[in-house]
N, C-alpha and C positions, 0 to 999 in steps of 0.2 A: 264270488262276485255275483250280484243280483242285477239283472237288467230289467227295469220296470217299463210298463206302458208300451210294450211291443207284443203283437200277436204273431208269433212266428209261424203258426199254422196257416194264417191268412197269407203271409208273405210266400210260404211254400206253395200254397194253392196257386198264386199268381205265376210262379215259375212253371208249374204244370200247364196252366192255361196258355202261357206264351209258347210252350213246347207244342201244345195241341195246334195253336194257330200256325206255327212254323211248319209243322208236318203237313197240315192241310194245304198251306200255300204251296208247298213242294209238290203235292199231288195235282193241284190246279195247273202248275207250270209244266208238269210232266204227266198228262193224263194216261199215257201209255203204261204207266205203272199200275193203273187200275184195270184197264181193259184194252183189247185190241179189236179192230174191225178188219175182216178179210173178205175178199170176194173170190168165189170159185165158179168157173164155168162148167156146167154139166151139159155137154153137147149131145149126149145120147137122149136126154130127156128134154132138151131145149130149155133149160132153166139156169138162172143165175142165183147162186146161193150167197147171201150176204150174212156173214156170221159175226155177231158181237159177243165177245168172250171175256169173262172176268178173269184177269190174270194177276191181280194184286190183292188177294184176300188177306195176306199178312199185313200189308200196308194199311188196309181198312181196319183190321183188328187193332193195330197200334193206336188208331184214333180213339177206339173205345177204352184202351188202357190209359192213355193220356187223360181222357175225360173222366174216367173213374178216379184216378189219383187226384185230379183237380177237385172233384165233387167231395171226396172223402176228407180232404184237407180243409176245404172251405167249411164244410159242416162241422168238423172238429173245432175250427176256430171259434164258432159260436159257443160250443160247450166249454172250451177253455175260458172264454170270456165269462160265462155263467159261473164257473168255479171261482174265478178271481173276484167276481162280485159278491159271492156268498162268503168267501174267506173261510176262516176256521169254523164259522157257524154252520157251514153246509153239511149236508148228509149225502149218502150214496145215491140218492134220487135226484141230486142236482144236475140239471142240464138246461139247455136253451129250448124251451117248449115251442112246438110248431103244430098248430091244429087248424084243420080246414073247416070244422064245424063246431059251433058253440053249444054247450049244454051243461047242466050241473056237473056231470062227470069231468068235462073238459076243465072247468074252473077248479075242481078239486085237484086234478093232475097238475095244473099250472101252479097252484099253491104249493104243492109238494116239490115241484121242480125248482121253484124260486125261493124256497125257505131260506131266511137269513140274508136275503138281498135287500138293499135300500128300497123303500116303498116306491120312490119315484122311478127307480130303474125297472121295477116290476110293472109299473103303469106304462112305461115306454114299451116293454116287451109285449104287453097286451094290445097296445095300439098298433103293433106291427104284425099281429096275427093274421093269417090268411082268411080266417072266418069273417074278418071285417069287410071282405068283398062279397059276402053272401054266396049266392050260387056260382059266382065267378071265382071261387077260391082257388081253382086249379091254375088260374092265370097268375097267381101271386108268386113272386120269386122264391120266398121261403118255402112254400108248399112244394114247388118244383124241385128245389134243392133237397128237401127232405125225401121226396119221392125217389129221386135218382140215387140218393145215398142209400136208401133201403134196398133198391134194386141192385146196386153194385156189390152189396154184401154177399149176394147169392150167385152172381154171374158177371162176366165181363159186360160192362155197360152196353146194352143192346144197340146196335146200329141197324134198326129195322128197315132203313132205307139207305141205299147207296145209289142214288139216282144220278146218272151221268147225262141226263137229258137226251136230246136227239142226236144219235150217232150218225144217222144218215137220213136223207130225204128222198122220197120217190114222187115223181110228178103225179098229180091227180089223175084218176081214172085208170091207172095201171093196176091190173089185178095182182094180188100177192097172197101168199100163205105164210103165216107166222107160226113157228114152232118154238116153244119155250122149254128150257131145261134148267137144272139147278145152277149151272155155271155159265150158261150161254143161251143166246137167242138166235135162231136162224130164220131169215126171211127169204122165201123163194119168189122170184118174179120171172116172167118170160125173158129168155135170153135176148130176144129181139128188142127188149126195152132197156138194154144195158146202158145206153147213153142217157137214159132218163133218171139215173141214180146219181146223187151228189153226196159224197161223204162229208161229214162235219168233224174236222180234226180237233176242234177246240170247243166241245160242248160245255154247257154250264154244269158243274158238278155240285150236287146237293147231298149233304149228309145230315141225317136226323137221328136223334137218340131218344130212347124212352120205351113206351109200351103202346103200340098202335091200338090194341083192344081197349085200353083204358083212356084213350083219347089224349095221350101225352106224347107229343112229337116236338122235340126241341132241336133247334139248329145250333150251330156253334155261336151265332150271334146271341141266341137266347142264353147260352152259358155265360157269355160276356156280360149280358144284362144282369144276370143273377149276381155275378161278382161285383158289378158296380153298385147294385142295391145294398149288398152286405157291407162293402167298403165305405159307401157314402151315406147310406140311410140308417144302417144298424149300428155299426161300430162307433162312429164319432159321439153320438149322444150318450151311449152307455159307458164308453171309456172314461167319460168325465166323472163317473162315480167311483173309479178305482182310487185306492189310497195313494 
């Protein structure tokens, strides 16, 4: 039995995106799974130690795993579509091309990647290229998808920020000393200022993916936007060329 006109990879990508959203929502509802804040009194030194400690490294890593599965399946959905469009006329070079910069070499590679596809379908693919945005190509959903896809091939999709926002607040003009470690941060204030500290049990949790050095920092909402672009802007016009 042959089931036509369905892109199972895209449907599978949506399942992983939903799993990512569900896991993230669970962490927001239970921030103690990510961190704990404790207060210790040091009476000998007259200090109050406020310690924020990461306790949910595995839970954070799971977000990277869900995101990686989502990205790989969504990127594969584009290549599956490309193969369907090329049909038996396609070669081993067939794939859905994604380029941030336009040059003669880019057009040569696009021609090889789209060989055997309907001319109108190729024109649509070219119109969707990130290079159409000029210097802002890194903001294009397809460029971001392709970037994360390449990154996930070599490592768990990096969560270069797991920012839980303000864990506690200290009134202005209170002297403090901050000490940062790999898995925790300790803030020391005078013990006499104990009543000037307010814990924040429900801070905003922010997770971003990508590569900070290359200026790629994507939120979970950005991943949702990428999916919406592929499902609404890319797939519908191209699926119409399938037999």
